[in-house]
N, C-alpha and C positions, 0 to 999 in steps of 0.2 A: 504496500500498499503506499501510496505517495504521504509524503510531509510534511506542512506550511512551511517556509522557511523562515518564517516567525515562530515555530515552536522548540520549546526551550532546548538545549540539548545536557541530559543530565551530569556534565566534565567543567559546568561549570560555576565558575564560583559566586558563593553567599555575601553582595558589601551588604552592609547598610548606610542607606540614606540620609539626610535630616536637611533641610531648610523649611521656606514657607513656600504653599502650594499657587496654582492658581487662583488661588483665591481670598488667602491673604492668609489660610490659617498654617500653622508651624506642622509638623507632620520629620514621623522618624520613619522607617522604611526597607525589610526588610529587601532591594536585588537582586539578582545577576551579573554578574560583570560578562557585559562579552566582548572586548577588548581592550587593551593598548598602546596606545600605540601616539612615540613623542613626549608632550606635555596633554595627551588629551585619556581619555576615561571615554570609553560608552557600556552605560548600562541597559536593561532590561525590569525598565516597574512597569503600575499597574496607576501611583499616583499623581493628577495630570497639574505639572508643570509647566512654568513659561516659558520661552528664552531670554537670557537679562537677568535669568534668575542663578542666588549664591548656592551652594549644595555648601556639603562637613560629607566625607564619604570613606569610609571604618570600618575594614573588613576582621572578622574574628574578632569582634572585640581586643582591639591590639590599642595601646596604651596613647597612639596617636590616630591624631587625622591627614586628609589631606581636605583643603580646601578651596573649590572652584565657581567657574561660573558657567552655564549651563547656556555651548553659542549653536544647537542642532538636533531640534526633538524630531525623531518619525513616528508617526500615528501607527497601531497595524490592528487589523481593519477590526480586530477583539476587543481598542479597547485600549489596551494595552503601547507601552513609547519604548522607544528606544530612545538612548536622552545624554545627545554627544555633554560631556564639561573638560572646557579647557583647565589644567589644575597651574593651583597658584608656584606651585614650589615652594609654599607654606607650611613647613607640618607643625601639625598645635598637638601637644599636650593633650588628652583625655585626663587623664586619671594623673592624681595628686602624692606629689618623687615626698616621700617626707628627709628631713636632710643629714 
């Protein structure tokens, strides 16, 4: 049977995306990392977001996260989106570290 092009593959990595959706509501959503090329990351997610919005990405609850800006959105017939994020390369700590 032929599979749809936008169907998820089991080897994709889970990534947490945090930001503000297209309606202005804050969100934290588990998404799938699709690709990483140079300073751009593509994620497959369901939350409706807008180009230009800033997001924070965190993989496997690591102690750091990457911040970036959404530069392109591809909406699928299922309502899901593939979101292209330009990373700022500013790594920020997400957990407090004691001295």
